[in-house]
C-alpha positions as CSV (number, residue, x, y, z in Angstrom):
1,X,-6.0,-8.9,-15.2
2,X,-8.0,-8.6,-12.6
3,X,-6.7,-8.3,-9.7
4,X,-9.2,-9.7,-6.9
5,X,-6.2,-9.1,-3.2
6,X,-3.1,-9.0,-2.4
7,X,-1.6,-12.5,-2.9
8,X,-3.8,-12.3,-6.9
9,X,-1.9,-9.0,-7.1
10,X,1.9,-10.5,-5.8
11,X,1.6,-13.5,-8.7
12,X,0.9,-11.1,-11.6
13,X,4.2,-9.0,-10.9
14,X,8.0,-10.2,-9.8
15,X,9.6,-8.0,-8.2
16,X,8.4,-4.3,-5.6
17,X,10.0,-0.9,-6.0
18,X,9.8,1.6,-3.0
19,X,10.1,5.1,-4.8
20,X,11.9,7.3,-2.5
21,X,8.7,9.2,-1.9
22,X,7.3,6.5,-0.4
23,X,10.0,5.7,1.7
24,X,10.0,9.5,2.4
25,X,7.3,9.0,3.8
26,X,7.2,6.3,5.7
27,X,11.1,7.6,7.6
28,X,8.8,10.9,8.7
29,X,6.8,8.1,10.8
30,X,9.9,6.2,11.9
31,X,9.1,3.5,9.6
32,X,11.4,1.0,7.3
33,X,11.1,-0.8,4.2
34,X,10.7,-3.0,5.9
35,X,7.8,-2.2,7.8
36,X,5.7,-0.8,4.3
37,X,6.5,-5.1,2.7
38,X,5.1,-5.9,5.9
39,X,1.9,-4.2,6.0
40,X,1.6,-5.4,1.9
41,X,2.1,-9.1,2.7
42,X,-0.3,-8.9,5.7
43,X,-2.4,-6.9,4.2
44,X,-5.8,-5.7,1.9
45,X,-6.4,-4.2,-1.2
46,X,-9.7,-1.7,0.2
47,X,-9.4,0.7,-3.0
48,X,-9.1,-0.5,-6.6
49,X,-7.9,2.6,-8.7
50,X,-8.1,0.6,-12.0
51,X,-8.5,3.9,-14.4
52,X,-5.2,4.8,-12.5
53,X,-3.6,1.5,-12.4
54,X,-3.1,2.2,-8.2
55,X,-4.8,0.6,-5.6
56,X,-4.8,1.2,-1.7
57,X,-3.7,-1.1,0.7
58,X,-3.9,-1.7,4.6
59,X,-2.1,-3.0,6.4
60,X,-0.6,-4.0,10.0
61,X,2.1,-2.1,11.3
62,X,5.1,-4.3,12.5
63,X,5.6,-4.1,16.8
64,X,2.3,-1.4,16.7
65,X,-1.5,-1.3,17.0
66,X,-1.5,1.0,13.9
67,X,-2.4,-0.1,10.8
68,X,-0.4,1.7,7.2
69,X,-1.5,2.5,4.3
70,X,0.0,1.8,1.1
71,X,-0.6,3.0,-2.3
72,X,1.1,0.9,-5.0
73,X,0.9,0.9,-8.9
74,X,1.1,-1.4,-11.5
75,X,1.2,-1.6,-15.7
76,X,0.1,-4.7,-16.7
77,X,3.0,-5.3,-19.7
78,X,5.5,-5.1,-16.5
79,X,6.5,-7.0,-14.1
80,X,6.9,-4.6,-11.4
81,X,4.8,-2.9,-8.8
82,X,5.6,0.7,-7.3
83,X,5.4,1.8,-4.0
84,X,3.9,5.2,-4.9
85,X,3.6,6.6,-1.1
86,X,3.1,4.6,2.2
87,X,0.5,6.7,5.8
88,X,-0.6,6.8,8.3
89,X,-4.7,7.3,8.1
90,X,-5.8,9.3,10.8
91,X,-8.9,11.9,10.4
92,X,-10.5,14.3,9.3
93,X,-9.9,12.5,6.2
94,X,-9.9,8.7,7.6
95,X,-12.6,7.5,9.8
96,X,-10.2,4.6,10.6
97,X,-8.3,2.9,8.1
98,X,-11.3,1.4,6.2
99,X,-13.2,4.7,6.0
100,X,-13.4,7.6,4.2
101,X,-14.5,10.7,6.3
102,X,-17.7,12.4,3.9
């Protein structure tokens, strides 16, 4: 399975599960599950960790001028996508929402 974009990811999987950890991290940023789904559905894949079957999606946060990073895991044999964690990218780890600091 070759995942090229978010739409392609959703084509291969029929359900999305948000981990307790991702919900806790979202809550720290005053975000809700709907904000996570919004970021995924309106976002794009910026990193793909094929060996771990994980990917990083960046997408907008509803009603805010910020981006959200969403780490998802997937399995070729399972219909579920698991949202592992979410965070708002910031320095020093990120120069901007798309570029890691070196």
